[in-house]
N, C-alpha and C positions, 0 to 999 in steps of 0.2 A: 504494500500500500504506500501511497505518497503521503509524506508528512503534511499536516494541516497547513503550515505556512507556505508550502510549495504547491499545493493542490489547486488545479483548475477545476477538478470535479469535487464537489462537497463530500465530506467524510461519509455522510449517510448514504449518498448515491454509490460511493465506492463499496460500502458494505453490502448494499443491495445487489450490485453486480457480482460480488464474490460470494453471495449467499451467506454473509457473515453477520450475525446479530450485532447491532451497534453497541449493545451493552458489553459484548466480549472485547471489542476494541478498546473501550474506555477502561474496562476492568484491568486489562493487561497493562495499560499505561500507568494506572494507579498502583498496581502491584510492583511495577518496575521502580517507580518513584520511592515507594516504601522500602524496597530492598536497597536502593541507592543510599537512602538516608541511613539505614543500618550500617552499610559499608563505610560511609563517611564518619559515623560515630566511632567505629572501630579504628579507622585510619587516624582520627584525631587523638584517640587515647594512645595508640602505639607511637605516633609521631611525637607526642609530648614526652614519652619515655625515651625514644630514640630519634632525635631530630636529624640524624645523619642518614636515615633510610630514604632512598630514592624509590623510583617506580618498581624496579625489579625486586629489590629486597622487600618492599611493602607487599607486592603481589605474592611473593613466596610466603611471607608471614601470614597473609590472609588465607592462602590455601592450607596452611598448617592448622588454621582455625576452622577448617571445614567449608570455606567459602569458595565456590567455583567462579573464579574471576580470571580475567586475562589482563596483561599489561595495558592494553588500550583503554579499558574501562577505568583502571586504577589511575592512569595518567589524567584522564578526563576529570575524574572526581577530585584528584589532588589539585588540579588547576582551578576547579570551581571553588575549592576551599582556600585557595591562595597558597598552596604548598607547591612551589616550583620544583619540578622533578630534577632539573639539571643541577641545582645547587642544594647543599645540605641545609641551608637556612630557610625557614618558613617565610615566604614572601607573598604578601597578600595583593600584589599587583606586579605586573612587569613594568620595569622602569622605562621612561621615555629615552630612547637611545640618543636623542638630540639635546637632552638637558645638560646644563652646565655640570661638570664634574667637581665635586667637593672632596677634599682629602679627609682621611680619618685622622682626627686630631688627638685621640685619647691614648695612642700607643706611647707607653713609657711616661705618661702624664700622671703625676701624683695628685689624686683627687682627695682633698682633705677638708673641704668645707661645703656647707649647703649653698646652692645656687651657682656653684662652679660649673656643673654640667647637668643638664636635663637630658633625658632620653625618651623616645616614644616608639610605639610599635602598634600593630594591629593583629588580632588573633580571631580564630573561628570559635564561636560559642554555640554548642548544640542545644536544641530544644526538643520537646516531646514530638513536635511536628515542625520540621524546618530548622532554621538556624539564623543567627545574627552575627555581626562582626563587632568586636570590642576594640576600642582604641584607648590607650592610657598614656599619660605623661607622668614621668617619675623623676624625682631628684636622685641622681646617681649616688651621692655620698650617703644620704640618710635613708634611701629607699622609700621616701614619702611619696605617695601617689597624689599629685597636685590636682589632676583633673582626669576625667574619663568620659567617654560617650559611646553609645551603641547605635548601630544602623543596620537596616536590612539590605543595604547596597554598599558597594565599595566606592562611593563618591568621595569628593574632597571636602564637602561641606561639614560632615560630622567631625572631621579632623580639625578643621578650622575653628569649629565651635569649642572643642576641647582646648585648643591652643589659646583662644581668647580668654577662656575661663582661667587657665593657668597664669597667663600674663596679667590677669587682674589681681593675682596674689603677689607676684614677684617677677623677677627676670633673671635668666641664667647668663653666664658668660658664653657658654657653648651649648648648642642644641644638637644632639646626635640621633640620627635615624638610619634606616636602611635606604635603599634607592628606589623604593616603591613610588608609583606615579602620584600618589596623594602627597607625599613629602617632597617630591621634585616639581610639583605643580607651580605655576607662576604665582598663584595666590598665596600658597604656603610660604614659598621662599621670600616673596615680597614682604610678608608680615614679619618674618624673622629679621630681614634686612632693615626694615623700618625701626625695629627695636635695637639696632646695632648689635645683634647677637651673632656670634661666629657659628658657622654651619659646619658640622662634621657628619660624614656619611660612612657607613660600614663598607668594607671591601666585599666584593662579590663572593658568595659562598662561605662567608666567615660569620657564622651565627654567634661565635664567642665575642665578636666586636660589640655586641649589645647584650652581654651575658646576663646583666641584672634584670633586664626586661624579660628574657627567656625564663629566668627563675621565678619572676612574678607570675607569668602565665602558668607555670607548673603549679604554683601555690593556688592560684585562682581556680584552676580546674580540679585539682585533687581535693581541695578543702571546701569548695563551694559547688561548682558546676556539676561534677560527676555525682554529687550527693543529692541533686534535685532534678526533677523533670519539669522544666519550665513549660507551662502550657501556652503562655502568651508572651509577647514582647515586654509587656508591663511586669510580668512575673520575673523575667530575666533582669530587667532594669532594677527592680526592687531588691532581688536577691544579690546581685552584684554590688549594688549600693551599700547594702548592709555589710557585705563582706569587706569592702574597701574601708568602711568605717572601723571594723574590727582590726583589719590589717594595719591601718595607720595608728590607731589609738591603743590597741590592746595586745596585738600579736608580738611576742618577744622574738628578736632575731639574734641568733648566736653570733653572727658576724658583727653585730652592733654592740657586743658586750651584754647581751640579753636585755637591751633596751628596746623601746618601740621607735618606729620612724618618727612619730610625733615628738618624742623626747629629744631626738637628735636634730630634727629640722625646725619645728615650730619654736621650741623653747630657746634654741640657740640662735635662730635667725630672724624669725618673723614675729611681729606683734599683731597677730590676727586671731580671729575667732577660730579655734582648731576644728570646729564642726563644719566650717564654711566649705572647705574643699571636698569633704567626704559625703555630705548630706544633701548637696545641691540637687541630686537626681531623685531623692526620695519624696519630694513634694509633688 
């Protein structure tokens, strides 16, 4: 059968010509979508554990779990999720090949105070039906999550919204991201340049260049997302908002001397309401 977007003959007429009940056509599509969602959730969990898995290894792992898949399907799903198969780093969009290249400024840099370096990234968040994307901005030194936003699409607007919220609290010397199209967009770069913020970008295939955001995603997923089946986008927003409040204010970090990000960032650097950054999305 011809796919709906390419069909000159309506689907119902194609079904009549093939003596195929229309319900069978749509049932197969729905079943396929449900299976793809299950595969994406499995890929998400495994990629969180092993971010160096590309298409071939992920396909082999899925087969060991009893899933009958081929590399073509796994590649398609990983791209939909933003996991670029060529590189070991999860990338939620392909970069614009013509964008200005920014160097990675953090190599051998001693990061020892708040607002010296901020970092940002995007990750896939599964739901009971479907998924959303989560973007967060974090202070590198303290691990304090300054702002975050979720979206059902990989546009630039939700990243700009989170950036404006973070810049409403303070301003970094350096802002580090990957080379995804959201972060290399004219609007995003222009906003950083307007604030006289130095721009740093990860090298291709080097997920360790933004390692603290990778650790944040692991914590968010194992301590919140994988424990809940969000039914709606609002459920996801509220659950993630509550988690970031706990993460900033209560969760002890061994690397911070068993202090919280709030104790390191807010008490040392900012004279702001500590609830402001974490609870904005709960209203």
